[in-house]
PALUM-487029 format. One record per residue: residue in three letters; x, y, z of N, C-alpha, C in turn. Coordinates in steps of 0.05 Angstrom, whole numbers, plus 5000, padded with zeros to 4 digits. Atoms other than C-alpha are relative to their C-alpha. Layout:
N
ALAXYZXYZXYZ ...
END
This chain:
336
MET498149775004451948644735500150165026 TYR499749864975454749014795500750294994 LYS499649715004454349774797500250145027 SER499949834977456350284847501150274992 GLY499049735007457551034844501450125023 ARG498549864979462551464881500350294992 THR499549725006463152204886501950115021 VAL498249864983468552644915499450304996 THR500949725003465953354928501450185020 PRO498749814981470253914959497950175013 GLU501849824987466654325011500450294991 ARG499449735010470154944984501849974975 GLN498550025025473155074915502650165002 ARG497649844998478355584937500850025030 LEU499150024972482655535000502550165004 ALA497649864991487855945037501949805012 LYS497950194991494355645063499449885027 SER500650114973491455555133497449845000 ASP502550155002485055215109500449704997 ASN500050285005483854475115498649934974 VAL501250085025482154125050498049775006 VAL502150194992475553775066498349934976 VAL501750105021471653345017497949825012 ASP502150194993465152965022500249774980 VAL499850245017465852254996497549835004 THR502550164999459551854979500349764982 VAL500150255015458951134956497149914999 THR502750085003452250914928499849734985 ASN500550255014449850214909497750044982 THR502249955020445850314845499049744988 SER500850255011444849574833497649895016 ALA502350134987439149104854500949805021 ALA499050204981443648684899501850135020 THR498249904979447348794964502949964990 GLN497150025007454748944951501650035025 TYR498249994977460648874998502650134992 LEU497549875005466849295003501849955024 LEU498150034979473149185043500250275015 LYS500149754984473049695100502550174994 TRP497549845003480349895089500350114972 GLN500049885027478850045016497950224998 THR501949785000473850575037501050215020 PRO499349794980474351235077498349995025 PHE501950024978469150995127501449895025 GLY498350084978474050955185502750134997 ALA497349895004481451105193501049944972 ILE498950055027484551195124502849905003 GLU497450144997490350715119501149914974 ALA498950065026491850715045499450244982 PRO500549775018492251224987497749944982 LEU502550055015485051184963499650194977 LEU500449805021485451814921502650054985 ASP497849885015490052044866499750305000 VAL500149714998491652774878502350114983 THR497949875016495353214828499850305005 ARG499849704998497553944830501150104974 ASP499149905026497954294763501049774982 GLY499350245016498253594732502249835011 LEU497950164988503853344777499049845024 PRO501050164978502752774827500850125027 VAL499549904973502252974900500549765019 ARG499350234983505452534953497949945021 TYR501750104978501152115000501750005026 LEU498549974974503252255073498949815021 GLY501250174980498851745109501449745003 VAL498850264995500251045134499349814978 GLN500750245016500550405094500649765017 VAL500050214980499149785134500449734988 LYS500050285006501049055129497949865017 ARG502250134986495048635148500049704995 ARG500750285006492647925153498150004976 ALA502050035021488447655096497250075012 PRO502649914989481247935104498249775009 SER502150194990475847575144497350134994 ALA502749905005468347665139499550265015 ALA500449764984468648205193501250254987 ASN498649775013472948645147498450124977 TYR501549905022467348765097497750185009 LEU502249814995462149315094497849954979 ALA502350065017455149155066498750264992 LEU501549775010451549665022497649894985 LYS502450115011444349485007499250154974 PRO500949875025440949634940498950285004 GLY500949734997439950384932501150165023 ALA499049874976443650544996502550174993 SER497649835002448951095002501350025027 ARG498549944976454251225053502050224995 SER498349775004457951885061501750055024 VAL498249924979463652155102501650254992 ARG498249775005467652805108502849915005 VAL497250084999475052705096501750254998 GLU498149785001480553205112502549904986 LEU497950115017485853115057502750125005 SER497449874998491353605075501849875021 ALA498450164982493653145132500949744987 LEU499450255014493952565082501750044975 TYR498549955025497052895021501550275004 ASP498449764998502453435014498750224982 MET501549805015498154034994500850295009 GLY499049744991502554615016501050194979 ILE499149845023504454884947497650124986 THR502249875014500055394912499549874973 GLY500650115026496355114853497249894997 ALA502650125006490354774821500349705005 TYR499950284992489154094853497749854989 SER502150185010485353524822499949755018 LEU500450224981482352984867498449794985 ARG501350215015480452314837500449745015 TRP499850274987478951624865502149844985 ARG497850155012484951184853499049754985 PRO500950245015483750664798500949745014 GLY499450264987483349964828500250005030 ALA499649994971483550214900497749875015 THR502450114986476549954916498749784982 GLN501250235015473749274894497249955010 LEU502750084993466649024894499849705005 PHE500350284994464548364925497049935002 SER502850094999458147974916499249905028 ARG500250074972459147704987502850015011 PRO497449974989464847745036502049804989 GLY497950175011471047475002499749914972 VAL500450085028468047384933499850254983 VAL500049775017469647894881497949984978 CYS501949995022464248104832501449954974 THR498850065026466147794765497949944980 ALA501850085022463047674698501649804983 ALA498650205016464647094651501550144977 GLY498549905022470147254602499449854974 PRO500650135025470247044529500649704999 ASP499350284999473246374548498149855019 GLY501850124982467546244597500949995028 LEU498850004973472146314657499450265014 PRO500549754986471146834712501950224991 ALA498349775007473747524693501850075024 ARG498249924979479247854734498450165021 LEU501249844978477948244798498750254988 SER501349765009472948794786500350235020 ALA499849774983473549494814497850194994 LEU502149805004468750064822500850184976 PRO499449825022468250494759501050275011 ASP498749764990472451124766498250254996 PRO501649765003468451764780501650234988 ALA498649765010470052444751501650125022 SER498349874980475452844785498750265009 ALA500849744989474153444829502450185002 SER497849815001478254084832499750205022 VAL499949784981480354584884502550174994 TRP497749835002485055184884501050055029 ILE498949954973489755254944502250214998 ASP497849814997493855874961501849895022 GLY498350154981499355464994502150175013 ARG497749874986505255635039502350054981 LEU497849975019510055554980498850094973 PRO501049895025509455904913499449794979 ARG500750185021506355584852502549934984 GLY497650095014511555164815502349925017 ALA497850094982515855034876500349704999 LEU499450295000519154354878499349885026 ASP500650154977516553844926502449825006 ALA497550154995523153614956499649775019 GLY500550224982519853145006501750035025 ILE498550014975523152955072502749874993 PRO497450125006530652835064500549755015 ALA499450254987532952135079502350045020 PRO497849984981537352085142502449844989 GLU497550135009544551855132501149835022 GLY498550164981548851335166498549755008 ALA501150264993547750605185499549995030 GLY500550054972545050355251497149935006 LEU502650084991539050085289499450135026 SER500849874975535350485341497149935006 PHE502650094991528950385381498550235013 SER501849814986522950785406497849845013 ARG502150144985518250525460500249704999 CYS499550295001521449835458501449915025 SER498750114977523249415519502649864992 ASN497550145006529949065525499449744985 ALA500650255014526648405505499150054972 GLN500949935027523248735446502450084982 GLN497649935015529849035424501649764991 GLU498650245007533048355425498649864977 THR501650125021527448065383500350144974 ILE499849845025527748635333502849974988 GLY497450045011535248555326500249754983 SER500050255015534247835304498350034975 ALA501749965023528548045258501450164978 VAL498649845019532848575224502149834986 GLN498050195012538348045213498649824980 ALA501550185018533047585182499250154975 ALA500849845023530548145137502450054982 GLN497549965016537748295115500749754984 ALA499350255014538847565098498049954977 MET501950045021532347535058500650184976 ALA499449815022534148155018502549924985 GLN497550095013541147885005499549754983 ASP500550255015538647194984498350074975 ALA501649925023533347514938501850134979 GLY498249865019538747954907501849814985 LEU498350205013543247364893498449844979 TYR501750145019537446994860499550164975 LEU500649835023535847584816502450054981 GLN497749975017542947584789500349774980 ARG499950235018541646914754499350084972 SER500549955029541546904679497249924992 SER502750105006534846544680498350005026 LEU501749994977529246704729497849784998 GLY501850225001524846114747497550045016 ALA502650014986518845924790499950195023 ARG500149824978520846344849499250284992 TYR500749745011520446984808497150004990 ALA502650005013514346784768497749975020 SER502150044981510446574830499050265013 TRP500749754985510547274860499950254982 PHE499949775018511947744801499049954972 GLY501250065026508947384741502049934979 ALA498350075022511747244673502450194998 VAL497649845001518847474663499950204977 ASP499949785019519248134627502450175007 ALA497449864995525748524619499650255017 GLU500449754986522949184643499149965029 ARG501050054973519048904702502149875018 SER497950134984524748454725502250195008 ALA498049794993529549044722499050175023 THR501149854977524849414769500349845025 VAL499750164976524848834818502949995009 VAL497150004993532448804815500750265015 ARG499549754987532749544832498850015028 HIS501350004974527849454889501649855021 PHE498550164980531948904923502850115004 GLN497549864995538449284912499550225021 ALA500649794981535149864949499449895028 LEU500650124974532549405004502649915014 ARG497550084988539449115015501550245011 ASP498649764992542449805018498750135024 ALA501449884977537150055066500649865026 PHE499550154975538149495117502950025008 ALA497150014994545749525111501250275006 THR498549754999547350265107498350235011 ARG501749774992541450685132499349985030 PRO500850004971539250885203497149915003 VAL502650114997533350435216499050035028 THR501249974974528650595274497549825002 LEU502450164995523550105302498550115024 ASP501849894979517750375344498149785009 CYS501650224990514149875389497550095014 GLY502249894986508550325413497249944988 CYS502650065013503050065366498549785014 ASN501750204987497349685399497849904982 GLU502050115019493349535336500649714994 SER499750295007492248825311501749954976 TRP498450025024496448965249502749875005 TYR497250084998503448705235501750255005 ALA498249774999506649385224498950214981 TYR500749795020505950045187502350204999 VAL498049795003510250615161498650244988 TYR500649775017509551315133502050004977 PRO498250045023512451225063502050234996 ASN498249775004515451925062501850065024 GLN498349964976518951845130501849765004 PRO498250234997524651355121501750055025 TYR500350295003526950915156498849905026 LYS501350074974522150865215497749814995 ILE502150205003517850245221498749965027 TYR501650034976512250175272499049715000 VAL500950284999511149445293497749985020 CYS502550024985504449225321499649715011 LYS500450254985501248625357500649754984 ALA499650255016501348115300503049954995 PHE497150045004508848235291501249825021 TRP498750144977510547955360499449705000 SER500750285001506947295349500949864974 ALA499150115025509747195279502649845004 PRO497550144999515446695267502350194991 LEU497749835008522446985257500349994970 THR499850045029522746705185497749834991 GLY502250155011517846355139497850194991 THR502249845011511146595114498950205021 ASP501049794982508647255144501650015026 SER498150014977514747275189500850285009 LYS499049744990518047815230501950124979 GLY498149905020523747865179498650094975 GLY501549935024518847865121498450265003 THR501549764994514648405154501850254996 LEU498149775003520748865157500750054970 VAL499649975029522148725083497650154987 HIS502549885009514848895068499950305005 GLU500249714992515049555107502250174988 MET497849855012521949765082499450064971 SER500649965028519449685011498150234995 HIS501949785003514050215023501350274998 PHE498849735000518950785033500550104972 ASN499649895026519151244974502950004991 VAL497149995008526751274976501149724997 VAL499250285004527050504974498749894975 ALA501450115023521850194928497350134995 GLY502649865004515450604939497749814994 THR502150195006511049984938497350085012 ASP502749974989503549974951499049745011 ASP501350244990498749474982497649944982 TRP502250075019494649204923498549775011 VAL501350244988493148534956501649925025 TYR498750114976494748185022499849694998 GLY500050294998496447455034501249854977 GLN498650155021500046914995498149934976 SER501850075021493846704956499550244982 GLY500549765015492247414935502450094984 ALA497549935014499547554916500549824977 ALA499650195022500046924875498150054977 SER502049945021493647094838500750264985 LEU499249755013496147804825502349974981 ALA497750055018502547544794499049904973 VAL501150105024498247194742498350214986 SER501949825012492847724731501150274994 ASN499049725004496848364736502950025010 PRO497249994991504548304739500950285005 SER499149724996505249064734499350095029 GLN500749944972501549124801501649825019 ALA498550184983505248524829502850115007 ILE497349894995512048864822499850265017 ASP500449774983508949454861498649925026 ASN501550094977505749024915502049915022 ALA498150054978509348994983500049715009 ASP500150284992506848305002501449824980 SER498650165020509548034936503050015005 HIS497249984993516448294955500649835025 GLU499650164976515747985024500149704994 TYR500150295004513747294999502349914982 PHE497650075016519247304946502549985018 GLY497750014982524247465001499949775020 GLU500350224981521446955051500549734986 ASN499650245016521346424997499249745015 THR501150224985516945945037497349924989 PRO498050215004515945405012502150084980 ALA497749915016522745464979499649934970 LEU500150045029522645554903502550114988 GLN497649905014528545624856499649994970 
END
């Protein structure tokens, strides 16, 4: 049996509008065996995913940080926690979540955001009633913590977010002429993927292509996927898309979900094929789906194997998973 505890403790319970919202996050291995966590599912480094659910007076608060498309994890991407060991870090949340409105804020670890592994790449599981391994296990959810913030805006103000820019077009930031040429072809590939996916979704009967990435056909879930690809087609065709080439990380790309329609491409993007699995065009579909005004997807799993497993184990997460949208759009190998 695998156990681990997590705590989220605010340094102060009441904050003024100019105060940073700082919390101490601790993860403790309370089991008798070493456990492993994916580094990007923890706050022990740069936070690159919405690890916490934050609410204000019961309403969800927008995540403002990055969401990254990655390669499938390798052994180097795991963090070992020995029996009885704890690891803590101070995290400043007001740069990651929109906390400018006065109110009572609740901070809670996001369900399913962190998984346990018995060794790198192997999720802690227990046998189910059929004798087969259970689904992916996640850390048990700790109790929520609370803070009061006297924000810049009055209590009850509406969070309007950042307005989406208007008008179609493609622009560049920190991109060479050669990079601009490559990106132009990648955007065309992404448009073609979104268009092809949309045409497929108009069929009266959805087959293996849909089921492989989004699971069993369900009217409500499939309607959500249809809306997502309609929004993707509209975004590539009618919105002002900006590509930034200044990223030197090993990632494919990243975006700020509340800042449409700017996509930051990184090192892995340039070596990817134009189309096919984990392609340049598919990467742009992945990242475009993250924008709140498009599909608002998350990164539940990475890689074709993980996305295919998610379609079987949790279709509700699959239709919210950016890589699932990418692989459905790329359709490699082709399924109909």
